[in-house]
C-alpha positions as CSV (number, residue, x, y, z in Angstrom):
1,M,11.2,-1.2,28.4
2,L,10.4,-1.2,24.6
3,K,11.3,1.6,22.5
4,V,9.6,2.2,19.4
5,L,11.2,4.9,17.4
6,Y,8.1,6.0,14.9
7,V,8.4,7.8,11.7
8,L,6.2,10.5,11.0
9,G,5.8,11.8,7.4
10,H,4.1,12.4,4.0
11,A,4.4,9.6,1.5
12,R,8.0,9.3,-0.7
13,S,9.6,11.5,2.0
14,G,12.3,8.6,2.6
15,S,10.9,6.9,5.3
16,T,11.9,3.5,4.1
17,I,15.6,4.4,3.3
18,L,16.1,6.0,6.6
19,D,13.8,2.5,8.3
20,I,16.4,0.5,6.3
21,L,19.6,2.9,7.7
22,L,18.3,2.3,11.6
23,G,17.8,-1.5,10.6
24,N,21.5,-1.9,10.6
25,H,22.2,-1.5,13.9
26,P,22.3,-4.5,15.9
27,R,19.6,-3.4,18.8
28,I,17.3,-2.2,16.1
29,V,14.7,-3.5,13.8
30,S,13.2,-2.5,10.7
31,T,9.7,-3.1,10.0
32,G,8.3,-0.7,7.2
33,E,4.8,0.5,7.5
34,L,3.8,-1.3,9.9
35,C,0.1,-0.4,9.5
36,K,-0.2,-2.4,6.4
37,F,0.4,-5.9,8.0
38,Y,-3.0,-7.2,8.8
39,Q,-3.7,-6.5,4.7
40,Y,0.0,-7.8,3.3
41,A,0.3,-10.7,5.6
42,F,-3.6,-12.0,5.5
43,L,-6.1,-10.4,4.0
44,D,-4.2,-8.9,0.2
45,P,-1.0,-10.7,0.5
46,Q,2.4,-8.7,-0.4
47,Y,6.3,-9.4,-0.5
48,C,8.0,-8.6,2.5
49,S,12.0,-6.9,1.2
50,C,13.4,-10.4,2.1
51,G,11.5,-11.6,-1.2
52,Q,9.4,-13.9,0.3
53,P,5.5,-13.2,0.2
54,V,4.9,-11.9,3.6
55,P,2.9,-15.0,5.0
56,E,5.7,-17.2,3.9
57,C,8.5,-15.1,5.3
58,S,10.4,-16.5,8.2
59,F,10.4,-13.4,10.0
60,W,6.8,-12.7,10.1
61,S,5.7,-15.8,10.2
62,S,7.4,-16.1,13.8
63,V,5.9,-13.0,14.7
64,T,2.3,-14.5,13.4
65,D,3.0,-17.5,15.7
66,R,3.5,-15.6,18.7
67,L,0.4,-13.3,18.1
68,K,-2.0,-17.1,17.6
69,G,-3.3,-17.6,20.7
70,E,-4.1,-13.5,21.4
71,P,-7.4,-13.0,22.2
72,L,-7.3,-9.6,19.6
73,E,-6.1,-11.6,16.7
74,G,-8.7,-14.3,16.4
75,D,-10.2,-12.1,13.7
76,V,-8.0,-10.3,11.4
77,S,-10.6,-8.6,9.1
78,R,-11.9,-7.6,12.6
79,Q,-8.6,-6.2,13.6
80,N,-7.9,-4.5,9.9
81,R,-11.7,-2.7,10.4
82,L,-10.5,-1.3,14.4
83,Q,-7.1,-0.1,12.9
84,S,-8.7,1.8,9.9
85,T,-11.4,3.2,12.4
86,F,-8.4,4.9,14.6
87,E,-5.8,5.7,11.6
88,R,-8.0,6.9,9.4
89,Y,-9.8,10.6,9.3
90,R,-13.0,9.8,7.4
91,Y,-13.9,7.3,10.5
92,W,-13.8,10.4,12.6
93,P,-17.9,10.6,12.9
94,L,-18.0,6.9,13.7
95,R,-15.5,7.1,16.4
96,T,-17.1,10.4,17.8
97,I,-21.0,8.8,18.2
98,H,-19.9,5.1,18.3
99,P,-21.3,4.4,21.9
100,G,-18.2,1.5,22.5
101,T,-15.3,4.1,21.3
102,R,-13.1,4.1,24.6
103,R,-13.6,0.4,25.2
104,R,-12.5,0.1,21.1
105,A,-9.7,2.6,21.4
106,A,-8.7,0.7,24.9
107,E,-8.6,-2.6,22.5
108,Y,-6.8,-1.1,19.2
109,K,-4.0,0.1,21.7
110,Q,-3.7,-3.1,23.4
111,Q,-3.5,-4.6,20.0
112,L,-0.2,-2.5,18.7
113,L,1.8,-3.3,22.0
114,T,0.9,-6.7,21.3
115,H,2.1,-6.7,17.6
116,Y,5.3,-4.5,18.8
117,E,5.8,-7.5,21.6
118,A,5.5,-10.1,19.0
119,I,8.3,-8.3,16.6
120,A,10.4,-7.5,19.7
121,E,10.2,-11.6,20.7
122,A,11.0,-12.9,17.0
123,S,13.6,-10.2,16.3
124,G,15.8,-10.7,19.9
125,K,15.5,-6.7,19.5
126,D,14.6,-3.8,22.4
127,I,14.2,-1.2,19.7
128,I,11.4,-0.9,16.8
129,V,11.2,1.1,14.0
130,D,7.6,1.5,12.7
131,S,7.4,3.7,9.3
132,S,3.8,3.8,9.1
133,K,3.6,8.1,9.3
134,H,0.2,8.2,10.1
135,G,-0.5,10.9,12.8
136,L,-3.1,9.1,14.3
137,R,-1.6,6.1,15.0
138,G,1.2,8.5,16.9
139,L,-1.6,10.0,18.5
140,R,-2.4,6.5,20.0
141,L,1.6,5.3,20.7
142,Q,1.5,8.8,23.1
143,E,-0.8,7.4,24.9
144,L,0.8,4.3,25.5
145,A,4.2,6.2,26.4
146,R,1.5,8.0,29.0
147,E,0.8,5.2,30.6
148,K,4.6,3.5,30.9
149,R,3.4,0.8,28.2
150,I,6.6,1.3,25.8
151,D,8.9,3.9,25.5
152,A,7.7,5.7,22.1
153,R,9.9,8.0,20.2
154,F,8.9,10.1,17.5
155,L,11.0,11.7,13.9
156,F,9.3,13.7,11.9
157,L,10.7,13.4,8.3
158,V,10.4,15.6,6.2
159,R,11.1,16.3,2.5
160,D,10.8,19.2,0.1
161,G,7.5,19.1,-1.5
162,R,8.5,19.7,-5.2
163,G,10.1,17.0,-4.8
164,I,6.8,14.5,-4.3
165,I,5.1,16.5,-6.6
166,W,7.2,15.2,-8.9
167,S,7.8,12.2,-7.3
168,F,3.7,11.5,-8.1
169,K,3.7,12.9,-11.3
170,K,4.9,9.7,-12.5
171,Q,2.4,6.9,-13.5
172,M,3.6,3.7,-12.3
173,A,2.0,0.3,-13.1
174,R,1.9,-2.5,-10.1
175,Q,4.9,-4.8,-9.7
176,P,4.5,-6.8,-6.1
177,E,7.8,-8.6,-7.1
178,I,10.1,-5.6,-7.3
179,G,8.0,-3.6,-4.3
180,R,5.4,-1.4,-5.7
181,Q,1.9,-3.1,-4.7
182,K,-0.3,-1.0,-6.8
183,D,-0.8,1.0,-9.8
184,F,0.0,4.7,-9.1
185,E,-2.2,7.1,-11.2
186,K,-0.6,10.9,-11.7
187,K,-1.9,13.2,-9.1
188,S,-1.9,17.2,-10.0
189,T,0.4,19.5,-8.1
190,L,-2.2,21.2,-6.4
191,R,-3.9,17.5,-4.9
192,T,0.0,16.8,-3.7
193,T,0.4,20.1,-2.8
194,L,-2.7,19.9,-0.1
195,S,-1.7,16.7,0.9
196,W,1.7,17.7,1.7
197,L,0.4,20.7,3.8
198,L,-2.2,18.5,6.0
199,A,-0.3,15.9,6.5
200,N,3.0,17.9,7.7
201,F,0.4,19.6,10.0
202,E,-0.7,16.5,11.6
203,C,3.0,15.3,12.5
204,E,3.5,19.0,13.4
205,R,0.4,18.4,16.0
206,V,1.5,14.7,16.9
207,I,5.3,16.6,17.5
208,N,4.1,19.7,19.6
209,R,2.6,17.1,21.9
210,A,5.1,14.8,23.0
211,P,8.2,16.0,25.2
212,A,10.6,17.7,23.3
213,S,13.1,14.8,24.3
214,K,10.9,12.4,22.3
215,T,11.3,13.8,19.0
216,F,13.5,14.7,16.5
217,R,13.4,16.8,13.1
218,L,15.2,15.7,10.2
219,R,14.9,16.8,6.5
220,Y,15.3,13.9,3.9
221,E,17.7,16.6,2.1
222,D,20.3,17.1,4.9
223,L,20.4,12.7,5.4
224,C,21.2,12.4,2.1
225,T,23.6,15.1,1.3
226,S,25.2,14.8,5.7
227,P,24.4,11.3,6.4
228,Q,27.0,10.6,8.9
229,Q,25.9,14.0,10.5
230,S,22.6,12.9,10.2
231,L,22.4,9.7,11.7
232,T,25.5,10.4,14.1
233,D,22.6,13.0,15.5
234,L,19.7,10.8,15.0
235,A,21.3,7.7,17.2
236,A,22.1,10.5,19.9
237,W,18.7,11.3,20.2
238,A,17.8,7.4,20.3
239,E,20.4,6.2,22.7
240,V,22.3,4.2,20.3
241,D,25.8,3.6,19.3
242,P,25.5,5.1,15.7
243,A,28.9,3.4,14.4
244,P,27.0,0.2,13.2
245,I,24.9,2.2,11.4
246,L,27.9,4.7,10.0
247,D,29.8,1.3,9.5
248,A,27.3,0.0,7.3
249,L,27.0,3.1,5.2
250,A,30.4,3.2,4.3
251,S,30.5,-1.0,3.3
252,E,31.1,-1.4,0.2
253,Q,28.8,-4.7,0.3
254,G,26.0,-2.0,1.0
255,L,23.3,-1.5,3.4
256,Q,22.1,-4.8,5.1
257,I,18.0,-5.0,4.4
258,S,16.0,-7.0,6.8
259,H,12.1,-7.7,7.0
260,L,9.9,-4.3,6.0
261,V,6.5,-5.7,5.6
262,A,5.6,-2.5,3.2
263,G,7.3,0.9,2.0
264,S,8.8,2.1,-1.2
265,R,10.0,-0.2,-3.6
266,H,13.8,0.1,-2.2
267,R,13.0,-2.2,0.1
268,M,13.4,-4.8,-2.0
269,A,17.1,-3.5,-3.4
270,R,20.3,-5.8,-3.0
271,Q,22.1,-2.6,-2.4
272,V,21.2,0.9,-1.4
273,R,23.5,4.0,-2.6
274,F,23.1,7.8,-2.4
275,R,23.8,10.4,-4.9
276,P,22.1,14.3,-5.6
277,D,19.4,14.3,-7.9
278,Q,18.2,17.8,-9.0
279,E,15.4,16.3,-11.8
280,W,12.6,18.2,-10.3
281,Q,14.6,21.3,-10.4
282,S,15.4,21.1,-14.0
283,R,12.5,19.3,-14.7
284,L,9.5,20.3,-12.8
285,S,7.6,23.0,-14.7
286,R,7.8,26.9,-13.6
287,T,4.1,26.6,-13.3
288,D,3.6,23.5,-10.9
289,K,6.9,25.7,-8.6
290,L,4.4,28.6,-8.7
291,V,1.5,26.4,-7.2
292,F,3.7,25.5,-4.5
293,R,4.9,28.5,-3.8
294,L,1.5,30.1,-3.5
295,V,0.0,27.6,-2.0
296,A,2.8,26.2,0.6
297,G,5.8,28.8,0.4
298,R,5.1,29.9,3.6
299,Y,5.3,26.6,5.6
300,A,8.3,25.3,3.3
301,R,10.2,28.6,4.3
302,S,9.8,27.8,7.7
303,L,11.5,24.6,6.9
304,G,14.5,25.9,5.5
305,Y,13.4,25.5,1.7
306,E,14.5,28.0,-0.2
307,L,11.4,29.1,-2.9
308,G,13.1,31.4,-5.5
309,D,13.6,30.4,-9.3
310,A,17.2,29.7,-8.6
311,V,18.5,26.3,-7.8
312,A,17.5,25.2,-4.1
313,T,19.9,24.8,-1.6
314,S,18.6,21.9,-0.3
315,N,19.0,19.1,-2.9
316,G,16.5,16.5,-3.5
317,V,17.8,13.0,-3.6
318,T,16.9,9.3,-5.6
319,E,18.7,5.9,-4.8
320,E,20.6,4.0,-7.1
321,I,19.4,0.8,-6.2
322,Q,20.1,-2.8,-7.6
323,L,17.2,-5.0,-7.5
324,R,16.9,-8.6,-6.5
325,D,18.1,-11.3,-8.7
326,A,14.5,-13.0,-10.1
327,A,15.5,-15.8,-8.2
């Protein structure tokens, strides 16, 4: 049965790096944020991590060819709307009152399954990593799993909210060629804190509804400070040999990056290296830390994060990357 490792979490929690790491296993294909496939492959073409625009990428072209002829793939715009309806909370009223909701939900699940099967066939691998992170998408995967149509497993990746606050305080201009698909405006500490809480609560809901054997919790800080142990435990849960991933991690050539359709800019890197980074600890203001502690402190502590003024026990992490040559 096709196995899908679905990564849950908040934006900028390190899911792209984790996706890349897992993709270095010969049985696993890493795909990035598959929820953006229709948009980035057809409606607003962007770059694949191989350096080619998604519509021109040999891998994604092969996937698209396998989707052609499927009745569900006849109207890309319609499929994109269908996905939005069941993956965004703003459409909850529509899902509630629409008379064809049950039929449309079945169609959406079939769309997901067809897409995964096309990726497995094109890659020749039996395990897919989807780092879309959305909780609502995860709930539909659980339904497919209960119907015995896929083996869905849920990896909840959480990062210290203060590191995410610092990340969202940086304003960055759109640079599609390095994997930054849009302009990023600064976000307030309160807004990011609330977003972090809500996203993680939704992830908890998905995790709690799945069988315990199908769920795995991982702190991004633990992945970066103890990558060998974290990846060994993760591989055991996914029922694969950890050796290929650990060998790739230790290789002087760096990690192999395959065809991620969307994700952070790190998917466009040639090499990825880990090094401790405490930038947010020294540069995030006391006021920002206080806001986070007051709003999200209880939940953050339950995850093992130290919230005192002293240096936190879990280091944030940044990736040292070498971007592709322009050619």
